[in-house]
Short mmCIF file of the C-alpha atoms (twelve columns), coordinates in Angstrom:
data_MODEL
# 
_entry.id   MODEL 
# 
loop_
_atom_site.group_PDB 
_atom_site.id 
_atom_site.type_symbol 
_atom_site.label_atom_id 
_atom_site.label_alt_id 
_atom_site.label_comp_id 
_atom_site.label_asym_id 
_atom_site.label_seq_id 
_atom_site.Cartn_x 
_atom_site.Cartn_y 
_atom_site.Cartn_z 
_atom_site.pdbx_PDB_model_num 
ATOM 1   C CA . MET A 1   120.476 99.189  96.496  1 
ATOM 2   C CA . GLN A 2   123.426 99.099  98.893  1 
ATOM 3   C CA . ALA A 3   122.520 102.608 100.124 1 
ATOM 4   C CA . VAL A 4   118.956 101.451 100.824 1 
ATOM 5   C CA . GLN A 5   120.185 98.406  102.722 1 
ATOM 6   C CA . HIS A 6   122.411 100.697 104.771 1 
ATOM 7   C CA . LEU A 7   119.415 102.908 105.677 1 
ATOM 8   C CA . TYR A 8   117.507 99.900  106.982 1 
ATOM 9   C CA . ARG A 9   120.421 98.050  108.586 1 
ATOM 10  C CA . ASP A 10  118.988 98.462  112.113 1 
ATOM 11  C CA . HIS A 11  115.416 97.513  111.212 1 
ATOM 12  C CA . GLU A 12  114.142 94.153  112.382 1 
ATOM 13  C CA . GLU A 13  112.925 93.460  108.856 1 
ATOM 14  C CA . PHE A 14  113.683 94.989  105.462 1 
ATOM 15  C CA . PRO A 15  110.650 96.911  104.154 1 
ATOM 16  C CA . TYR A 16  108.967 96.262  100.844 1 
ATOM 17  C CA . ILE A 17  110.244 98.472  98.044  1 
ATOM 18  C CA . SER A 18  108.290 98.463  94.807  1 
ATOM 19  C CA . PRO A 19  110.301 97.596  91.696  1 
ATOM 20  C CA . ASP A 20  108.710 100.726 90.179  1 
ATOM 21  C CA . ARG A 21  110.146 103.070 92.816  1 
ATOM 22  C CA . ASN A 22  112.731 105.534 91.553  1 
ATOM 23  C CA . ILE A 23  115.368 104.680 94.170  1 
ATOM 24  C CA . GLU A 24  117.801 107.430 93.202  1 
ATOM 25  C CA . LYS A 25  115.163 110.145 93.434  1 
ATOM 26  C CA . TRP A 26  113.848 108.724 96.716  1 
ATOM 27  C CA . LEU A 27  117.369 108.591 98.213  1 
ATOM 28  C CA . GLU A 28  117.900 112.215 97.198  1 
ATOM 29  C CA . GLY A 29  114.678 113.090 99.007  1 
ATOM 30  C CA . VAL A 30  115.803 111.197 102.113 1 
ATOM 31  C CA . GLN A 31  119.045 113.211 102.076 1 
ATOM 32  C CA . LEU A 32  117.063 116.466 101.815 1 
ATOM 33  C CA . SER A 33  114.535 115.340 104.453 1 
ATOM 34  C CA . THR A 34  111.669 115.636 101.992 1 
ATOM 35  C CA . GLU A 35  111.286 111.856 102.009 1 
ATOM 36  C CA . LYS A 36  111.465 109.563 104.969 1 
ATOM 37  C CA . ILE A 37  112.377 106.002 105.671 1 
ATOM 38  C CA . VAL A 38  109.946 103.502 107.133 1 
ATOM 39  C CA . PRO A 39  110.078 103.818 110.938 1 
ATOM 40  C CA . LYS A 40  111.626 100.875 112.794 1 
ATOM 41  C CA . ARG A 41  108.394 100.319 114.763 1 
ATOM 42  C CA . ASN A 42  106.575 99.608  111.488 1 
ATOM 43  C CA . MET A 43  108.868 96.676  110.726 1 
ATOM 44  C CA . ILE A 44  108.262 94.749  113.961 1 
ATOM 45  C CA . ARG A 45  105.807 91.871  113.696 1 
ATOM 46  C CA . THR A 46  102.869 91.443  116.035 1 
ATOM 47  C CA . LYS A 47  102.252 88.234  117.980 1 
ATOM 48  C CA . GLU A 48  100.106 87.113  115.018 1 
ATOM 49  C CA . GLY A 49  103.081 87.553  112.679 1 
ATOM 50  C CA . LEU A 50  101.636 90.643  111.010 1 
ATOM 51  C CA . LEU A 51  103.380 93.942  110.403 1 
ATOM 52  C CA . PRO A 52  101.733 97.205  111.523 1 
ATOM 53  C CA . GLY A 53  100.868 97.927  107.875 1 
ATOM 54  C CA . HIS A 54  98.821  94.728  107.792 1 
ATOM 55  C CA . ILE A 55  96.934  95.907  110.872 1 
ATOM 56  C CA . ILE A 56  96.186  99.211  109.119 1 
ATOM 57  C CA . LEU A 57  94.952  97.271  106.075 1 
ATOM 58  C CA . LEU A 58  92.656  95.281  108.370 1 
ATOM 59  C CA . TRP A 59  91.470  98.511  109.966 1 
ATOM 60  C CA . ARG A 60  90.678  99.971  106.539 1 
ATOM 61  C CA . VAL A 61  88.740  96.828  105.599 1 
ATOM 62  C CA . SER A 62  86.777  97.092  108.855 1 
ATOM 63  C CA . HIS A 63  85.224  100.351 107.639 1 
ATOM 64  C CA . GLY A 64  83.313  98.446  104.938 1 
ATOM 65  C CA . ASN A 65  84.398  100.535 101.964 1 
ATOM 66  C CA . TYR A 66  87.505  98.651  100.829 1 
ATOM 67  C CA . THR A 67  86.851  96.784  97.608  1 
ATOM 68  C CA . VAL A 68  88.695  94.491  95.228  1 
ATOM 69  C CA . GLY A 69  90.559  96.712  92.814  1 
ATOM 70  C CA . HIS A 70  90.609  99.559  95.356  1 
ATOM 71  C CA . SER A 71  93.358  102.021 94.591  1 
ATOM 72  C CA . ILE A 72  96.324  101.025 96.735  1 
ATOM 73  C CA . THR A 73  97.923  104.067 98.272  1 
ATOM 74  C CA . LYS A 74  101.677 104.409 98.362  1 
ATOM 75  C CA . TYR A 75  101.716 105.077 102.091 1 
ATOM 76  C CA . PHE A 76  101.579 101.325 102.681 1 
ATOM 77  C CA . GLU A 77  104.957 101.078 100.996 1 
ATOM 78  C CA . TYR A 78  106.475 104.381 102.097 1 
ATOM 79  C CA . ASP A 79  105.139 104.575 105.676 1 
ATOM 80  C CA . TYR A 80  104.539 100.943 106.580 1 
ATOM 81  C CA . GLY A 81  107.022 99.024  104.435 1 
ATOM 82  C CA . ILE A 82  104.463 96.610  102.990 1 
ATOM 83  C CA . ASP A 83  103.002 96.049  99.562  1 
ATOM 84  C CA . GLY A 84  99.424  97.341  99.610  1 
ATOM 85  C CA . HIS A 85  98.523  94.277  97.572  1 
ATOM 86  C CA . ASP A 86  99.204  92.211  100.706 1 
ATOM 87  C CA . ILE A 87  95.424  92.290  101.037 1 
ATOM 88  C CA . ASP A 88  95.551  89.138  98.884  1 
ATOM 89  C CA . TRP A 89  97.903  87.553  101.435 1 
ATOM 90  C CA . LEU A 90  95.523  88.548  104.257 1 
ATOM 91  C CA . VAL A 91  92.734  86.743  102.364 1 
ATOM 92  C CA . GLU A 92  94.941  83.643  101.925 1 
ATOM 93  C CA . GLU A 93  95.852  83.685  105.624 1 
ATOM 94  C CA . GLY A 94  92.186  83.904  106.670 1 
ATOM 95  C CA . TYR A 95  92.139  87.437  108.137 1 
ATOM 96  C CA . VAL A 96  89.879  88.802  105.387 1 
ATOM 97  C CA . ARG A 97  87.436  87.301  102.948 1 
ATOM 98  C CA . ILE A 98  86.006  88.582  99.694  1 
ATOM 99  C CA . LEU A 99  82.280  89.236  99.771  1 
ATOM 100 C CA . THR A 100 79.964  87.200  97.563  1 
ATOM 101 C CA . PRO A 101 78.102  88.893  94.710  1 
ATOM 102 C CA . LYS A 102 74.920  89.164  96.823  1 
ATOM 103 C CA . GLU A 103 76.870  90.645  99.727  1 
ATOM 104 C CA . SER A 104 78.605  93.077  97.352  1 
ATOM 105 C CA . LEU A 105 75.340  94.560  96.073  1 
ATOM 106 C CA . ILE A 106 75.853  97.341  98.645  1 
ATOM 107 C CA . TYR A 107 78.503  98.778  96.283  1 
ATOM 108 C CA . VAL A 108 76.168  98.831  93.267  1 
ATOM 109 C CA . THR A 109 74.368  102.097 92.547  1 
ATOM 110 C CA . SER A 110 70.574  102.327 92.690  1 
ATOM 111 C CA . PRO A 111 70.199  102.947 88.922  1 
ATOM 112 C CA . ILE A 112 72.094  99.735  88.171  1 
ATOM 113 C CA . LEU A 113 70.060  97.794  90.733  1 
ATOM 114 C CA . LYS A 114 66.897  99.124  89.074  1 
ATOM 115 C CA . GLN A 115 68.245  97.978  85.701  1 
ATOM 116 C CA . PHE A 116 68.782  94.470  87.133  1 
ATOM 117 C CA . LEU A 117 65.129  94.434  88.249  1 
ATOM 118 C CA . LYS A 118 63.881  95.900  84.966  1 
ATOM 119 C CA . GLU A 119 65.575  93.035  83.106  1 
ATOM 120 C CA . THR A 120 63.383  90.566  85.047  1 
ATOM 121 C CA . ASN A 121 60.176  92.465  84.241  1 
ATOM 122 C CA . ILE A 122 59.592  93.240  87.917  1 
ATOM 123 C CA . LYS A 123 57.299  96.225  88.419  1 
ATOM 124 C CA . GLY A 124 57.059  98.821  91.178  1 
ATOM 125 C CA . PHE A 125 60.759  99.256  91.886  1 
ATOM 126 C CA . SER A 126 60.998  102.913 90.855  1 
ATOM 127 C CA . LYS A 127 60.093  104.210 94.344  1 
ATOM 128 C CA . MET A 128 62.146  101.663 96.257  1 
ATOM 129 C CA . LYS A 129 64.969  102.788 98.517  1 
ATOM 130 C CA . LYS A 130 68.404  101.309 97.906  1 
ATOM 131 C CA . GLU A 131 68.073  98.756  100.716 1 
ATOM 132 C CA . GLU A 132 64.792  97.554  99.207  1 
ATOM 133 C CA . LEU A 133 66.358  97.338  95.740  1 
ATOM 134 C CA . ILE A 134 69.218  95.271  97.114  1 
ATOM 135 C CA . GLU A 135 66.819  92.909  98.876  1 
ATOM 136 C CA . ALA A 136 64.702  92.511  95.725  1 
ATOM 137 C CA . VAL A 137 67.768  91.746  93.594  1 
ATOM 138 C CA . ARG A 138 68.991  89.236  96.208  1 
ATOM 139 C CA . GLU A 139 65.636  87.430  96.093  1 
ATOM 140 C CA . ILE A 140 65.446  87.278  92.302  1 
ATOM 141 C CA . TYR A 141 69.013  86.514  91.267  1 
ATOM 142 C CA . THR A 142 71.296  83.658  92.235  1 
ATOM 143 C CA . GLU A 143 74.927  84.194  93.201  1 
ATOM 144 C CA . GLU A 144 75.961  82.707  89.855  1 
ATOM 145 C CA . GLU A 145 73.728  85.085  87.889  1 
ATOM 146 C CA . LEU A 146 75.006  88.104  89.802  1 
ATOM 147 C CA . GLU A 147 78.597  86.946  89.302  1 
ATOM 148 C CA . LEU A 148 78.054  87.590  85.582  1 
ATOM 149 C CA . LYS A 149 76.285  90.944  86.014  1 
ATOM 150 C CA . PHE A 150 78.927  92.919  87.938  1 
ATOM 151 C CA . ASP A 151 82.416  92.315  89.245  1 
ATOM 152 C CA . GLN A 152 82.889  94.767  92.105  1 
ATOM 153 C CA . ARG A 153 83.451  92.888  95.372  1 
ATOM 154 C CA . GLY A 154 84.097  94.086  98.858  1 
ATOM 155 C CA . TYR A 155 86.237  92.721  101.635 1 
ATOM 156 C CA . ILE A 156 85.179  91.853  105.163 1 
ATOM 157 C CA . LEU A 157 87.163  90.833  108.209 1 
ATOM 158 C CA . THR A 158 86.913  87.269  109.409 1 
ATOM 159 C CA . SER A 159 86.840  86.535  113.132 1 
ATOM 160 C CA . LYS A 160 90.614  85.998  112.888 1 
ATOM 161 C CA . GLY A 161 90.983  89.476  111.343 1 
ATOM 162 C CA . GLU A 162 88.730  91.047  113.975 1 
ATOM 163 C CA . GLU A 163 90.799  89.433  116.727 1 
ATOM 164 C CA . ALA A 164 94.085  90.689  115.214 1 
ATOM 165 C CA . LEU A 165 92.624  94.174  114.988 1 
ATOM 166 C CA . LYS A 166 91.390  94.060  118.583 1 
ATOM 167 C CA . ASN A 167 94.778  92.806  119.810 1 
ATOM 168 C CA . ASN A 168 96.640  95.646  118.091 1 
ATOM 169 C CA . GLN A 169 94.619  98.753  118.902 1 
ATOM 170 C CA . ALA A 170 97.837  100.600 119.816 1 
ATOM 171 C CA . ILE A 171 98.941  100.460 116.164 1 
ATOM 172 C CA . ILE A 172 95.648  101.955 115.025 1 
ATOM 173 C CA . ASP A 173 95.850  104.640 117.705 1 
ATOM 174 C CA . LYS A 174 99.256  105.757 116.350 1 
ATOM 175 C CA . HIS A 175 98.019  105.892 112.751 1 
ATOM 176 C CA . PRO A 176 97.134  109.398 111.530 1 
ATOM 177 C CA . LYS A 177 93.381  109.629 110.991 1 
ATOM 178 C CA . LYS A 178 91.579  111.413 108.187 1 
ATOM 179 C CA . ALA A 179 87.996  112.627 108.362 1 
ATOM 180 C CA . GLY A 180 85.625  109.698 108.036 1 
ATOM 181 C CA . TYR A 181 87.967  107.150 109.662 1 
# 
């Protein structure tokens, strides 16, 4: 671990390193230039007290397809020096909230929504579009009932999260973009 501390000696903050990371193999890769260290700029906190990786997490949430249990990519650790599970911390700090069951129906497939309606003996849903199915399920079921029917939940930015994102557009602009983002 001393070699890792030496690599990051000039960083403002020490990056997160997963206890599962094979440090020896990673250090070998750094020596061979096949692996890289977290850039210094990614370990400088914003005026809100967030790291650039947190801003990228907020940006990902803003696209509306980030859900609880979403596969956390290693680039948060390797490129941004944060634990991708910091999404939980962003929820605790009020930057993000978890959608309710009714709000999360957008992640449920049409066949499952139809099954929910079939269970209530509702007729005429077979030709409904997904938006209509969602609305019908929302009208029939309570939040508590839906809580028991499925567990996939999405995330959404709060106004605090939206403000942090707006204030840190430069971080997003530097982030490599993939198709669809």
